N, C-alpha and C positions, 0 to 999 in steps of 0.2 A: 852338872847334874846328869846322871846316867838314866837312859830311857830303858825301862824293862818291858820287853815285848813278851806278852803271855799268850801262848797259842791256846786256841779253844779246843778242849778235848771233852766232847760230850759223852764219850763212852767210858771215861774213867774220871769223873768229877771229883772223886774222893781223894785222888792222888795229888799231893801237894808237891808239884815239880819245883825245883829250885833253879835259880839263875847261875851263871858261872861264878858269881861271888858267894854263892851259898845262900841267897835270900829267897825265902819262900814267898808265895802269893800273900799269905796272911801277914807276914812281916812287912812285906812292901805296902800293903794297904794300911797297916798300923802307922808306918813311918809317914805315909802321905797324910793321914788324918792329923797326926801331931804337928806336922809342918804347917798345914793350912791353919790349924788352931793358933799356932804362934803368930802367923801373919795377921789373923783376925784381931788378936790381942794387941799387936803392935799398931794396927790402924785405929783401934778404939782409943788407945792412949794418945794418939796423935790428934784426935778430935777435941775441939774446944767446947766445954759445956755451954749450954744455951744462955745461962745467966752470965757467965764471963764474957760471952760474945756481945751481950747487950751493953755491958759496962765498958767494953773496950772502945777507945777513941778511934775515930776514922783516920785512916792514913791519907796523906796528901798524895794527889796524883794517882787516884785509884784506877784500876783497869777499866778501859772503855767497854769491855765485853760484859762486865758484871757491875752495872751502875749501882751507886749508893745513894741513900736518902740524904737530905740536908743535915739531919742529926747524926749521920754516921751509920745508921742501921741499914742493913741490907733488907731487900724485900723478903717477905715471909717465904716466898718460893725459893730464895737463896739458902734457906735453912735446910732444904732438901738436897743441896748440891752434893755431889759425890766427892769424897776425899781422894787425893791422888793415890794410886795403888799400882801394883804390877800389871794389873789388867787394864785394857782399854775398852771402854764401853762401846759396843758396836750396835748398829741398827737403831740409834736414837731417832733418826729422821730418815724417811725414804728419800727425801730430796738431798740429803747429805749424810749417807750412812757411815762414812768413815771420819766424820767430824773434821773434814779438810777445810771447810770454809768459815767456821766460826770459832770464836775463842773458847778454850776449854774450860774456863771458869764460869760459863753461863749455865744456870740450872737446867736440868733435864726437861723440866716442865716448859721452859721457854722454847727449847728445841721442838717439843711436841706441838706447841702452838704455831711455830713457824711451818712445820711439816703440814699441819692441818690447813693453814692458809694457802700454801702452794698446791696442795693435793685436791682441796675441795672448793676453793674459791677461784684461783687463777687458771685452773685447768679448763674452766668454762669459756675462756676467751680464745677460741679457736674456730677453724672452719671445717676441720676434718676429724674423723674418729681414729685415724691410724696413729701409729707410734710417733711419727715425726710431728704430726699436728698437735698431739698431746704433750710432747716433751718440750717443744719450742717455747711456749709461754712459761713453763716451769723453769726452764733454764734462764730465761731472761729475768725473771723476778728473783731467782736465787742469786744471779750475778749482781743485781741491784742492791739487795740487802747486804751482800758482802762488801759492797763498795761504799755505801752511803748509810750513815747513822740515822738519818731521818726516815729513810726507806725501811731500815731495820726495825725501828720502833713502830712505825705505822703499820707495816705488814703484820707484825706479831700482835699488835693491838687488834687489828681486824680479824686475825685467826682466832684469838681468844674470844672475841665478841661472837663470832660465828659458831664457835664450839659451845659457848654458853647458851646461845639461842637454841641450838639443836637439842641440848639437854633439858631446856626448860628452867623454870624458876627453882626447882628443887634438886636438880642434878648437878649443880655447879659447885666445885670446891671453893673454899674461901680465897685460895691463892689466885684463882681466876679473876675475881673482882679486884684484888690488889694489883695484879698484873696489868689488867685493862687501865685502871686509873693511872698507874705509874707510867706505863709505856705511852699512853696518849699524851701525858704532860711532857715527857721527854721528846716525843715526836714534834710537838709544837715548838719546844725550845730549839730543837735542831733546825727546824724550818725557819724560825726567825733569825737564827744565826747565819744560815746560808743566804737568806734574802738580804740580810744587812751586808754581807760581803760581796754579793754578786748582783744585787739589784734585780732588774728584769731578766737578766741573762742567767737564769737559774738552770740547773741540770735537769735531765729528764727524771732522775731519781727523786728530785724535789717535787716535780710534777706528779710523780707516782704517789708520794706520801700525801700530797694535797688532795688528790682525787679520792684516796682511801679515806682521809678524814672527812671529806665532803659527803661521801656516800654512807658514813656511819653516824654523822651528827654527834650527839651525846654518847651514843653506844649503850644506852641504858634501857632501851625499850626491848626487853628480852621476853617477848610473849611465849616463845618456845615453839618447837616444830609440832608438838602434839596439838596445839591450838590451830595451827594452820591446816593440819590434816583433817581436822573436823570441819573444814570449810569446803568440802566436796573436792579436795585435791587428792584424789585416790591413786592415780596412776604413779608408778615408781619414778618415772623420768620426767613427768610433767610438772610437779611442784618446784623442781629445781632448775627451771629454765633460766640460767643466769641468776639464780637466787632471787627471783621476783618477789616471792612471798617474804623472804628475809629482808630484802631492802625496803619493801613496802612497810615493814614493821619499824624500820629505822626513820628517824627524822633527818632532814637534809642540812648539812653544814653550808649554808648559803654563802658565807663569807669566803670559805675555801673554794666553793664552786665558781663564784664570780671571779676570784683570783686566777683560777685555772683558765677561765674564758679569756681574760685579759692577757695572760702570759702566752697562751697558745696562739692567739691572734697576732701578737707581736713576733712570734717565731715564724709565722707564715701559714698557720693552719695545722690541721691534724696530720696532713701528708708530710709535714716537716719532721715529725717525730720518728726517731730511729727505731725505738722499741715498738714492734708491731702490736704486741699484746697490750701495751700501755695506750696506744692509739685507739685500739678496739674498746678498751675499758672506758676511756674518756667518751668515746662516741656513744656507747650504750648507756652510760649513766647520764649523759646529756639528754638522750631520748627519754630515759626513764624519768628524770626530773621534770622535763617538759610535759610528759604524760600525766604526771600528778597534777600539773597546773592547767592541762588542756591548752597548752601554747606551743607554737612552732619551736623545734629544737634550734639551738644556737649554731651548731655546725652542720655543714652539708655532709652527706654520706661519703665515706672513704672510697666506696665504689658504688655505682648505681645498683638498685635492686635487681635489674636485669642480669647483672654479673653473677650475683648469688644464685639466681635461678638457672643460669647457664652451666653452673657447676653440678647440677643434678645428674647423677650417673645411674639411678635406678630406673626400672621400667614400671610405669603406672599400671596398676591392674585394672580389671574391668570396672570395679566399684569406683575407683578414683577417676577413671575416664568419664563415667556417668556424672560424677559430682562436678567435674570441670565443665560439662556441657550444660548443667542445670543451674548452678549457683550464681551465675551472673546474667541469666536471661532477663530478668526484670530491669537491670541497668541498661542492657543493650537495647531493650525496647524503647527506652527514652531517647536514644541517640537520634532517631528519625525526626524528633521534634525539637530537641535542644542540642545543638551542635557544640555548645561550649562545655559539654560534659565529657569531652574526649579524654582528658587527663584523669578525671575521676573514675570513668569506666576502666581505664587502663590499670589504675591502682586496685580496683575491685577485682580485676582478673589476676593480678598478683596475689591478692589476699586469697582468691579461690585456689590458686596453685599451692600456696602454703597449706590451706585447709585440707586439700586433697592429699598432699604429702603427709601431713600430720595424721589424718584419719587412717591412711595406709600404714603408717608407723605404729599406730595403736593396735591395728589388726595384726601386724606382723609380730609385735611383741606378745600377743596372746597365744602365739604358737611356740612349740619347742624350738630350741636353737637350730637343730638340724633341718627344720622345715622352713626356715625363713628365706634361704636362698638369696638370689640377687635382687629380689623385689623389696628389700628393706631400705628405706631412705636413710641417708646419712643424718644421724641425730644432731651432730654439731651444726651441720648446714641448715637443718630445719630450724634449730634454735636461733641461728644468726639471721635467717631469712625473715622470721617474724619481726625482728627489730627494724629491719629495713622497710618492711611493709608499714609498720606503725610510724616510722619516720615520715614516709610519704603521706600517710593519712593526715598527720599533724601539720604537715606543710601545706595542705590544701587551704586556699584563701577562704576567709569567712565572707559569705555573701551579705552585702549591706542591704537588708530588706526593711530597715527601720524607717527610712525616709520615703522611699518610693516602693510601693508593692508591685513587683512584676513577677509573673508566673515563672520565668526562667531562673531568676534569682532564688525564688522560694523553693522550687523543685531542686535546685542545686544544693541549697542549704539542708533540705530534707535528706538528700542522698549523703551528704557529708556527715550528718549527725547519725545516720544509720550505720555508716562505716565506723564511727567512733564507738557506737553502742556495741556493734559486733566485736570490735577490738577489745573492749573491757570485759567481755564475756568469753571470747575465744582466742584472740591473737596474743594478747599479753594480759591475762586476767589479773585483777587487782583486788585487794581486800576492800570491803565496803567502808572501812574506817578512813580511806583516803578521800572520801567524799566525791569520787568521780561519778559514781551512779547517780548520786543526788543532783549534781550539777547538769549532767546530761538529761535527766528526766525533766528538769525545769526548762532547759533550753528547748527540748522537743515540744513541750507543751506550748511554749511561746510561738514556735514556728508553725505548729498545727493551727493555732488561732489565725495566723496570717493566711494559711492554706485554705481555711474555710471561707474567709472573705474573698479569696480569688477563685473559688469553686474548684479547687484541686481535687476534692473527693469525687466529683463527678467526672473530671478529665482523667484522673489516674487513681482509681479506687484501690488497686492493689498496692501501689506505693503508699497511699494514705494509711491503709490497713497495717502495712508493715511498720511504718513509723510510730503509729499508735501502740502497736504491740511491743516494740522496743522501748518506748517511753514508759509503758506500764511495767515491763520487766526491770528497768533500771530503778523506777521508784520503789518497786516491791523489794528489791535487793538493798536499797539504801538503809543505813543505820542511823537512827535518831533523827529521821526527817520529820520536821515540824509539818503539821497539817497533811499527813500522809493520806488519810482518808479522803480529804478533799481532792488531792491530786489524782488519786486512783479513780475517783468518780469522774473527774474531768476527762481522763483518757477513755473511760467507758462511754461517756457522752460523745467523744469523737468517733468512737466505733459506730455509733448510730448513724453517722453520715455516709458510711460506705455500704454498698449493696452487694458485695462479693459473697459474704457469708452472713448467716444469722447468728445472733448471740445466744447459741445453744451449745451445750457441752459436747454433743455428738458431732459438731462441725469442726473439731480440732484437726482432723486429717486435711481438710480443705484449707484451714488457716496455715498449717505447716507447709503445705505445697506453695502457698503464696509467698510466705516469708522465706522459704528455701530458695526462691528465685532471686532473692537479694542478700545472698550469703548465709550460710547455716552450717553448723558443725554439731552433729547429733550428741557427741559425748559431752559437749558443754552447753548446748542450747536446748536440747529436748526436755529436760527436767524443769528448768526455769520457765520454758515455754508452756508446758502443760499446766504448771501452777498459775501462770498468767491468765490462761483462757478459763480455767476453772473459777478463779477468783473473779475475773471479769464477768462471767456469766452469772455468778452469785450476786454481784453488785447490781447487775442489770435487773435481775428478778426482784431485788429488794427496792431499788430506787427508780427504775425506769419501766415503762410499759411499751410494748411493741404492738403494731396492728396485726 
């Protein structure tokens, strides 16, 4: 085929210059049109009608890249598969733009879901915002899905589920539902086959598919991102901190998760895993699953929280420095009396560092890009640090105050519950449907009864006020809590024992000063805090009288 180069002649457009063969521009365009039309007709003849495709029997030994159903029918998404042509489809996936890693007979929609998973899910498991930190987890997961069928099916199932969640109930095509159902089934089949062949010595790709299935459960609870945004998750980068609101909408595949625990323990722990992004993924989901149950995580941290804090490269501004000075003052005041609180106060300091960085991050992102400068914290590191802090909070031992009431044990338990309440509002916010708010409210109420018996309100009125406030806020946030009114009145009754502030609406500035000395983050705590105080004052006026 000859290439005709047509020079642009803006000054004499009406002149039809001919090539050396005597072909004018018009003739060349007509020939190209008819040639392309012939190619289109040839491709159309080569396509099998949909009815004939359904009647055709399945071939034995089908391609592994385009799986077939038991009755021989391909997935509905396969009906959109492109026919072989002279052209190569480019740019199907940002992770694999030249289709070098996947079989060519896989439908385009499958490639799109693989790209979605790698670009929007696995890119979160990193510690830095630079190109190397972003590309490393993507490369690891891409290599895994190219190598392992169970990883291939599981990761694409997760990508399709995440895409369906983002679009909500009404924006998902039918092929998405079919793809999720089929690929989840195939992932489990491949898992069972690999475990049957290798026993406990499974590959890391198998661990990858297991933790993906564990984190998605049935994969059918697609509340949709719009619903999550209506729950005060307004900041663009906040709702997607490792997909917390997404995974909190999913149920947990407990059997898969317990199997991951057992297999990783037999390998020697998380540090024995070669794929760093996989180790981080297992670490974070272990923390998340424990967070939903308010239990200690199964694994120790890959690196201590102090390591993540040591990686901070930004300079704290004046506002952040002031927050660091104020937000743990209440905990430090208790150290002079209760020496066993050393570890708890250290964790509170780490939580304060995260809070100051996060608050500075919010302020920096409210500025134009050119004004952010060197004071912008590393988003990826802030995301990772909050999980480390939450891990440490969950690992704090529960003080046994049920047999013998001792002031030190009771104060320690109050401080631990304050940290947990702060975590559910500001460190790793969770949806009320997880029931964490409800359980924390009930536990805080029980410990405050013990505190009253030990005269803690008289000894530490600020601590008691703070605990009652967090208990009220948790109860007020809970969904479907039985006897909610009774529980709220109970917390208002506890507020009567402290003498730091009066139960009047204009006392809120004094209340927030006290609660701010035991950790506080305005962007997450101010609004529910004001609602708590207004509601508490209203209940006090209705049910209680003050001298």
